[in-house]
PALO-277299 format. One record per residue (C-alpha): residue in three letters; residue number from 1; x negated, y negated, z. Coordinates in Angstrom, 1 decimal, padded with zeros to 4 digits. Each point is the difference from the previous one (the first is absolute). Layout:
N
<ALA NUM <X Y Z>>
...
END
This chain:
373
<UNK 1 <-229.4 -143.5 217.4>>
<UNK 2 <002.0 000.8 003.1>>
<UNK 3 <002.1 003.2 -000.1>>
<UNK 4 <002.9 001.3 002.0>>
<UNK 5 <003.7 000.5 000.6>>
<UNK 6 <001.9 -003.4 -000.1>>
<UNK 7 <001.8 -000.8 003.4>>
<UNK 8 <003.5 -001.3 000.5>>
<UNK 9 <-000.7 -003.8 000.1>>
<UNK 10 <-002.0 000.3 -003.2>>
<UNK 11 <002.9 001.9 -001.7>>
<UNK 12 <002.2 -002.9 001.0>>
<UNK 13 <-002.5 -002.3 -001.6>>
<UNK 14 <000.2 002.0 -003.3>>
<UNK 15 <003.8 -000.2 000.1>>
<UNK 16 <-000.1 -003.9 000.4>>
<UNK 17 <-002.6 -000.1 -002.8>>
<UNK 18 <002.2 001.9 -002.4>>
<UNK 19 <-002.4 002.9 -000.3>>
<UNK 20 <002.7 002.1 001.5>>
<UNK 21 <003.3 -001.1 -001.4>>
<UNK 22 <003.6 000.5 001.3>>
<UNK 23 <-001.3 001.4 003.3>>
<UNK 24 <001.6 -000.4 003.4>>
<UNK 25 <-002.5 -001.0 002.5>>
<UNK 26 <001.9 001.6 002.8>>
<UNK 27 <-000.9 003.4 -001.6>>
<UNK 28 <-003.7 -000.5 000.6>>
<UNK 29 <-001.7 002.4 002.2>>
<UNK 30 <-003.4 -000.2 001.7>>
<UNK 31 <-001.7 001.4 -003.2>>
<UNK 32 <002.8 000.5 -002.5>>
<UNK 33 <003.1 -001.4 -001.6>>
<UNK 34 <003.4 001.8 -000.3>>
<UNK 35 <001.4 000.0 -003.6>>
<UNK 36 <003.7 000.0 -000.9>>
<UNK 37 <001.7 002.0 -002.7>>
<UNK 38 <001.6 -002.1 -002.8>>
<UNK 39 <003.1 000.4 -002.2>>
<UNK 40 <-001.8 001.8 -002.9>>
<UNK 41 <000.2 003.8 000.4>>
<UNK 42 <-000.7 002.9 -002.2>>
<UNK 43 <000.9 003.7 000.5>>
<UNK 44 <-003.1 002.0 -001.1>>
<UNK 45 <-000.3 003.3 -001.7>>
<UNK 46 <-003.4 000.5 001.7>>
<UNK 47 <-002.9 -001.9 001.7>>
<UNK 48 <-002.1 -001.9 -002.5>>
<UNK 49 <-002.8 -002.4 -000.3>>
<UNK 50 <-000.3 -002.8 -002.6>>
<UNK 51 <-002.7 000.2 -002.6>>
<UNK 52 <-002.9 -002.4 000.0>>
<UNK 53 <001.3 -003.4 -001.3>>
<UNK 54 <003.7 001.3 000.1>>
<UNK 55 <002.5 -001.9 002.3>>
<UNK 56 <002.0 002.1 002.4>>
<UNK 57 <003.2 -001.3 -001.5>>
<UNK 58 <-001.0 001.2 -003.5>>
<UNK 59 <-000.7 003.4 001.4>>
<UNK 60 <003.4 000.1 001.8>>
<UNK 61 <001.8 -000.9 -003.2>>
<UNK 62 <-001.3 003.4 -001.5>>
<UNK 63 <002.9 002.5 000.0>>
<UNK 64 <-002.4 002.7 001.0>>
<UNK 65 <-000.7 -001.8 003.3>>
<UNK 66 <003.3 -001.4 001.1>>
<UNK 67 <003.5 000.6 -001.0>>
<UNK 68 <001.9 -002.8 001.8>>
<UNK 69 <-000.6 -003.6 001.0>>
<UNK 70 <002.0 -002.1 002.5>>
<UNK 71 <-000.4 -003.7 000.6>>
<UNK 72 <003.4 -000.9 001.4>>
<UNK 73 <000.7 001.8 003.4>>
<UNK 74 <-001.4 -001.6 003.0>>
<UNK 75 <000.8 003.1 002.0>>
<UNK 76 <-001.6 003.0 -001.6>>
<UNK 77 <000.4 003.8 000.8>>
<UNK 78 <-003.1 002.2 -000.2>>
<UNK 79 <000.6 003.6 -000.4>>
<UNK 80 <-002.3 002.4 001.8>>
<UNK 81 <-002.9 001.7 -002.0>>
<UNK 82 <000.6 -002.6 -002.9>>
<UNK 83 <-002.7 -002.4 -001.0>>
<UNK 84 <000.7 -003.7 -000.7>>
<UNK 85 <-002.1 -002.9 -001.1>>
<UNK 86 <000.9 -003.4 001.5>>
<UNK 87 <-001.4 -003.4 -000.6>>
<UNK 88 <-001.2 -001.8 003.2>>
<UNK 89 <001.2 -003.5 000.8>>
<UNK 90 <-003.4 -001.3 000.6>>
<UNK 91 <-002.5 -001.0 -002.9>>
<UNK 92 <-003.8 -000.3 000.0>>
<UNK 93 <-002.3 -002.4 -001.5>>
<UNK 94 <-003.3 001.1 001.6>>
<UNK 95 <-003.4 -001.6 -000.6>>
<UNK 96 <-002.8 002.4 -001.0>>
<UNK 97 <-001.4 000.2 003.5>>
<UNK 98 <003.2 001.3 001.6>>
<UNK 99 <001.3 003.6 -000.5>>
<UNK 100 <002.8 001.9 001.6>>
<UNK 101 <001.4 003.4 000.7>>
<UNK 102 <003.7 001.1 000.4>>
<UNK 103 <001.1 002.2 002.8>>
<UNK 104 <003.3 001.4 001.4>>
<UNK 105 <001.3 -001.4 003.3>>
<UNK 106 <-000.2 002.4 002.9>>
<UNK 107 <003.7 -000.1 000.8>>
<UNK 108 <000.8 000.9 -003.5>>
<UNK 109 <-002.5 003.0 000.0>>
<UNK 110 <001.6 001.4 003.2>>
<UNK 111 <003.2 000.5 -001.9>>
<UNK 112 <-001.7 001.7 -002.9>>
<UNK 113 <-000.3 -002.9 -002.5>>
<UNK 114 <-002.9 000.5 -002.4>>
<UNK 115 <-001.3 -003.1 -001.8>>
<UNK 116 <-002.6 -001.0 -002.6>>
<UNK 117 <-001.0 -003.4 -001.2>>
<UNK 118 <-000.2 -000.9 -003.7>>
<UNK 119 <-001.5 -003.0 -001.8>>
<UNK 120 <-000.1 -000.9 -003.7>>
<UNK 121 <-002.7 001.4 -002.1>>
<UNK 122 <-001.6 002.1 002.9>>
<UNK 123 <000.1 003.9 -000.4>>
<UNK 124 <-000.3 000.4 003.8>>
<UNK 125 <002.3 000.1 002.9>>
<UNK 126 <000.0 -002.6 002.8>>
<UNK 127 <-003.2 -001.8 -000.8>>
<UNK 128 <000.4 -003.7 -001.2>>
<UNK 129 <-003.2 -001.3 -001.6>>
<UNK 130 <-001.6 -003.4 000.8>>
<UNK 131 <001.5 -002.6 -002.3>>
<UNK 132 <003.2 001.7 -000.6>>
<UNK 133 <002.9 -002.2 -001.1>>
<UNK 134 <003.5 001.3 -000.3>>
<UNK 135 <002.7 002.1 001.5>>
<UNK 136 <-000.2 002.9 002.4>>
<UNK 137 <002.1 003.2 -000.3>>
<UNK 138 <000.7 002.8 002.5>>
<UNK 139 <000.6 003.6 -001.0>>
<UNK 140 <002.1 001.4 002.7>>
<UNK 141 <001.4 003.4 000.9>>
<UNK 142 <002.1 000.9 003.1>>
<UNK 143 <-001.1 003.6 000.8>>
<UNK 144 <002.4 000.6 002.9>>
<UNK 145 <003.1 -002.2 000.1>>
<UNK 146 <002.1 -002.1 -002.4>>
<UNK 147 <-000.6 -003.7 000.5>>
<UNK 148 <001.7 -003.3 -000.6>>
<UNK 149 <-002.2 -003.0 -000.8>>
<UNK 150 <000.9 -003.7 -000.2>>
<UNK 151 <-001.7 -001.9 -002.7>>
<UNK 152 <-002.0 -002.9 001.2>>
<UNK 153 <000.1 001.1 003.6>>
<UNK 154 <-001.2 003.6 000.4>>
<UNK 155 <-003.7 000.1 000.7>>
<UNK 156 <-001.6 003.4 -000.9>>
<UNK 157 <-003.5 -000.7 -001.3>>
<UNK 158 <-002.6 -002.0 001.7>>
<UNK 159 <-003.2 -001.4 -001.5>>
<UNK 160 <-003.5 -000.6 001.5>>
<UNK 161 <-002.3 -002.6 -001.6>>
<UNK 162 <-003.8 000.1 -000.1>>
<UNK 163 <-002.6 -002.6 -000.6>>
<UNK 164 <-002.8 001.5 -002.0>>
<UNK 165 <-000.2 003.8 -000.3>>
<UNK 166 <-000.3 001.2 003.7>>
<UNK 167 <-001.3 003.5 000.7>>
<UNK 168 <001.0 002.1 002.7>>
<UNK 169 <-002.2 -000.3 003.3>>
<UNK 170 <-002.6 002.7 000.6>>
<UNK 171 <-003.5 000.3 001.3>>
<UNK 172 <-001.5 -002.6 002.5>>
<UNK 173 <002.9 -002.4 -000.7>>
<UNK 174 <002.6 002.7 001.2>>
<UNK 175 <-002.4 001.0 002.9>>
<UNK 176 <-000.1 -003.5 001.4>>
<UNK 177 <003.8 -000.3 -000.2>>
<UNK 178 <000.5 003.3 001.8>>
<UNK 179 <-002.2 -001.3 002.8>>
<UNK 180 <002.5 -002.5 001.1>>
<UNK 181 <003.2 001.4 -001.5>>
<UNK 182 <000.4 003.8 000.0>>
<UNK 183 <002.9 -000.3 -002.6>>
<UNK 184 <001.5 003.4 000.9>>
<UNK 185 <000.8 000.6 003.6>>
<UNK 186 <001.7 002.6 002.3>>
<UNK 187 <002.8 -000.7 002.3>>
<UNK 188 <-002.4 -001.4 002.6>>
<UNK 189 <-001.6 -002.6 -002.4>>
<UNK 190 <-003.2 002.0 -000.5>>
<UNK 191 <-001.6 000.9 -003.3>>
<UNK 192 <001.9 003.0 -001.5>>
<UNK 193 <-003.0 001.6 -001.6>>
<UNK 194 <-003.2 001.7 000.9>>
<UNK 195 <-003.4 -001.5 -000.6>>
<UNK 196 <-000.5 002.4 -003.0>>
<UNK 197 <003.3 -001.1 -001.4>>
<UNK 198 <-000.9 -003.6 000.4>>
<UNK 199 <-003.4 000.6 -001.8>>
<UNK 200 <002.0 001.5 -002.9>>
<UNK 201 <002.4 -002.8 -000.1>>
<UNK 202 <-002.9 -002.6 -000.2>>
<UNK 203 <-001.7 002.0 -002.7>>
<UNK 204 <003.1 000.5 -002.2>>
<UNK 205 <002.1 -002.9 000.9>>
<UNK 206 <002.9 002.3 000.5>>
<UNK 207 <002.0 000.1 003.3>>
<UNK 208 <002.3 002.9 000.7>>
<UNK 209 <003.7 000.2 001.4>>
<UNK 210 <001.1 003.4 001.4>>
<UNK 211 <003.4 001.5 000.8>>
<UNK 212 <001.6 -000.2 003.4>>
<UNK 213 <002.3 003.0 000.3>>
<UNK 214 <-000.9 002.3 002.8>>
<UNK 215 <000.5 -002.1 003.1>>
<UNK 216 <003.1 001.1 002.1>>
<UNK 217 <003.2 -001.9 -001.0>>
<UNK 218 <-001.5 -001.6 -003.0>>
<UNK 219 <002.1 000.3 -003.2>>
<UNK 220 <-000.5 -000.4 -003.7>>
<UNK 221 <003.0 -001.1 -002.1>>
<UNK 222 <001.3 001.5 -003.3>>
<UNK 223 <002.2 -001.8 -002.4>>
<UNK 224 <003.5 001.5 -000.4>>
<UNK 225 <001.1 001.0 -003.5>>
<UNK 226 <003.6 -001.1 000.0>>
<UNK 227 <-001.0 -003.1 -001.9>>
<UNK 228 <001.6 -002.8 002.1>>
<UNK 229 <-000.4 -003.4 -001.6>>
<UNK 230 <-002.1 -002.8 001.5>>
<UNK 231 <000.7 -003.7 -000.7>>
<UNK 232 <-003.3 -001.8 000.4>>
<UNK 233 <001.9 -003.2 000.9>>
<UNK 234 <001.4 001.4 003.1>>
<UNK 235 <-001.6 -000.8 003.5>>
<UNK 236 <000.4 002.2 003.1>>
<UNK 237 <002.8 002.0 -001.8>>
<UNK 238 <-000.8 003.6 -000.6>>
<UNK 239 <-000.2 002.9 002.6>>
<UNK 240 <-003.4 001.6 -000.5>>
<UNK 241 <001.2 003.5 000.9>>
<UNK 242 <002.2 -000.2 -003.1>>
<UNK 243 <-003.0 -000.1 -002.1>>
<UNK 244 <-002.7 001.9 001.8>>
<UNK 245 <-000.1 003.2 002.2>>
<UNK 246 <-002.2 000.3 002.9>>
<UNK 247 <-002.3 003.0 -000.2>>
<UNK 248 <-000.8 000.6 003.8>>
<UNK 249 <-003.4 001.7 000.9>>
<UNK 250 <000.8 003.0 002.1>>
<UNK 251 <-003.5 001.6 000.2>>
<UNK 252 <-000.6 -000.3 -003.7>>
<UNK 253 <-003.4 -000.6 -001.3>>
<UNK 254 <001.1 -002.1 -002.9>>
<UNK 255 <002.7 -000.6 -002.6>>
<UNK 256 <000.6 001.7 -003.3>>
<UNK 257 <001.0 -002.3 -002.9>>
<UNK 258 <001.6 001.3 -003.2>>
<UNK 259 <-000.1 -001.6 -003.4>>
<UNK 260 <002.9 -002.6 000.0>>
<UNK 261 <-000.2 -000.6 003.8>>
<UNK 262 <-000.8 -003.5 001.2>>
<UNK 263 <-001.4 000.0 003.5>>
<UNK 264 <-001.2 -002.9 002.3>>
<UNK 265 <-002.9 000.9 002.2>>
<UNK 266 <-001.7 -002.3 002.5>>
<UNK 267 <-003.8 -000.4 000.1>>
<UNK 268 <-002.0 001.0 003.1>>
<UNK 269 <-002.0 -003.2 -000.2>>
<UNK 270 <001.0 -003.5 000.5>>
<UNK 271 <-001.3 -002.4 -002.5>>
<UNK 272 <-001.3 -003.4 001.3>>
<UNK 273 <-001.1 -002.4 -002.8>>
<UNK 274 <-001.7 -003.2 001.3>>
<UNK 275 <000.7 -003.2 -001.9>>
<UNK 276 <-003.1 000.4 -002.1>>
<UNK 277 <001.1 003.2 -001.9>>
<UNK 278 <002.9 001.6 -001.7>>
<UNK 279 <000.4 003.6 -001.1>>
<UNK 280 <001.2 002.1 -003.1>>
<UNK 281 <000.9 003.6 000.3>>
<UNK 282 <-000.6 002.6 -002.6>>
<UNK 283 <003.4 001.3 -001.3>>
<UNK 284 <-001.6 003.3 -001.2>>
<UNK 285 <-003.1 001.4 001.8>>
<UNK 286 <-000.9 003.4 -001.5>>
<UNK 287 <-001.9 001.0 003.1>>
<UNK 288 <003.2 -000.4 002.0>>
<UNK 289 <002.0 002.5 -002.1>>
<UNK 290 <002.5 000.1 -002.8>>
<UNK 291 <002.3 -002.6 001.2>>
<UNK 292 <001.0 -003.6 -000.3>>
<UNK 293 <-000.5 -001.5 003.4>>
<UNK 294 <000.8 -003.7 -000.3>>
<UNK 295 <002.6 -001.9 -001.9>>
<UNK 296 <-001.1 -003.4 001.3>>
<UNK 297 <-003.8 -000.3 000.0>>
<UNK 298 <-000.7 -003.5 001.4>>
<UNK 299 <-000.8 -000.8 003.7>>
<UNK 300 <000.1 -003.7 000.7>>
<UNK 301 <-002.8 -001.8 001.9>>
<UNK 302 <000.7 -000.1 003.8>>
<UNK 303 <002.2 003.1 000.0>>
<UNK 304 <-000.3 001.5 003.5>>
<UNK 305 <-002.2 -002.9 001.1>>
<UNK 306 <000.7 -001.5 003.3>>
<UNK 307 <-003.1 -001.2 001.9>>
<UNK 308 <002.0 -000.2 003.2>>
<UNK 309 <001.5 003.6 -000.2>>
<UNK 310 <-002.4 002.4 -001.5>>
<UNK 311 <002.5 003.0 000.3>>
<UNK 312 <002.7 -001.6 -002.1>>
<UNK 313 <001.7 002.9 -001.8>>
<UNK 314 <-001.0 -000.3 -003.8>>
<UNK 315 <000.0 003.5 -001.4>>
<UNK 316 <001.0 000.2 -003.7>>
<UNK 317 <002.8 002.2 -001.4>>
<UNK 318 <-000.9 002.1 -003.0>>
<UNK 319 <002.6 000.9 -002.7>>
<UNK 320 <-001.0 003.6 -001.0>>
<UNK 321 <001.2 001.8 -003.1>>
<UNK 322 <-001.4 003.3 -001.3>>
<UNK 323 <-001.0 -000.1 -003.6>>
<UNK 324 <000.3 003.4 -001.6>>
<UNK 325 <000.0 002.7 002.7>>
<UNK 326 <000.9 000.1 003.7>>
<UNK 327 <-002.5 -001.4 002.5>>
<UNK 328 <-000.4 000.5 003.7>>
<UNK 329 <-001.1 -003.0 002.0>>
<UNK 330 <-001.7 000.7 003.3>>
<UNK 331 <-000.6 -002.2 002.9>>
<UNK 332 <-003.2 -001.9 -000.4>>
<UNK 333 <-000.2 000.7 -003.8>>
<UNK 334 <-001.1 -002.8 -002.3>>
<UNK 335 <002.9 -002.0 -001.4>>
<UNK 336 <-001.7 -002.9 -001.9>>
<UNK 337 <-003.1 -001.9 -000.4>>
<UNK 338 <-000.4 -003.8 -000.2>>
<UNK 339 <-002.5 -002.7 -000.6>>
<UNK 340 <-000.5 -003.5 001.6>>
<UNK 341 <-000.5 -003.2 -001.9>>
<UNK 342 <-001.3 -003.3 001.4>>
<UNK 343 <002.4 -003.0 000.2>>
<UNK 344 <-001.1 -003.1 -001.8>>
<UNK 345 <001.1 -001.9 003.1>>
<UNK 346 <002.0 001.0 003.1>>
<UNK 347 <003.8 -000.3 -000.4>>
<UNK 348 <002.0 -002.6 002.0>>
<UNK 349 <002.8 002.6 000.9>>
<UNK 350 <-000.2 003.3 001.9>>
<UNK 351 <001.7 003.2 -001.3>>
<UNK 352 <001.0 001.0 003.5>>
<UNK 353 <002.2 -003.2 000.2>>
<UNK 354 <002.0 001.2 -003.0>>
<UNK 355 <000.0 003.8 000.1>>
<UNK 356 <003.4 001.8 000.0>>
<UNK 357 <-001.2 003.4 001.3>>
<UNK 358 <-001.9 001.2 003.0>>
<UNK 359 <-000.2 003.7 -001.0>>
<UNK 360 <001.5 001.6 003.0>>
<UNK 361 <003.0 001.8 -001.5>>
<UNK 362 <002.0 000.3 -003.2>>
<UNK 363 <001.9 -003.4 000.6>>
<UNK 364 <-003.2 -001.7 000.6>>
<UNK 365 <-001.7 001.4 -003.1>>
<UNK 366 <002.7 -000.8 -002.6>>
<UNK 367 <000.4 -003.4 -001.6>>
<UNK 368 <002.5 -002.6 001.3>>
<UNK 369 <002.9 001.1 -002.2>>
<UNK 370 <000.4 002.7 002.7>>
<UNK 371 <001.4 -000.4 003.4>>
<UNK 372 <-002.7 -000.6 002.6>>
<UNK 373 <002.0 000.6 003.1>>
END
């Protein structure tokens, strides 16, 4: 049986066949589909997982899990540091050979939105087993700013579909890929790793992003704590500097992050995914320190890929939050690890044709609800 990440044109076929229901084909990315939040919303007393065989809605009806349900308001206010469960507009009717995984959208991650996917009868986050038939739910918490969402319109989760049970690339398969596609490059388009680091990548299947802090004039950005509200339906509306402060590098060797801080740090490396692979980032990597480094862990196929311009800017921005104690991030320090997955087929679209950020400064980093000029 063939295995791999299902591409855009195949996702559209699954929509046409009714395997993915209520979906908007315009929200299909090269290797994922954006999902919209629906009318049904629950205010949670805490994060939870359904028991084996228990529906998510049955769990949500327990007074120990949620204390309020709303199914009427199309515009819904989300308080900061408060967890909610929301039913997703889309439904699934998967055959046994197709599984899926729920991720956060990168633009939502950059404003501190934390997300987990839930399915009926599955005591695990984000994973949708092959053959699943039923609704999807998103457990959401805005860790930095109050939010307004619009039911049926606001896309926060995204979902990636797989045929078979693909494994991350490693060994000779990864070695052959890296011969033609370095995946991680420096500003000149050259491989951004030593031969020893490359050999370790091939052996473990883990590729590494590091922090870009020390170069003159480069800034990291910290979320302000005055809790201004963001309406996710707005476009080109908010002034970035009202929400994030620029931390200018003036001879510093790094940045200190205190628990509660939410900081955006750019990667030193540019990621260039050819049409044959997609990537998934480890949200927590113990070897990288006691921090959450990514709120959106999916990288679509063809991110950074432009065969005519090998130096296209395509660094990633990491959303760093210290967990229990302050942490100091130095220039060049490991931020996150990621793995590569083979595509089932090449996508029709190209990520670089749809991207909304180019990672040059704060305005280019933030999602399109913020002013870009």
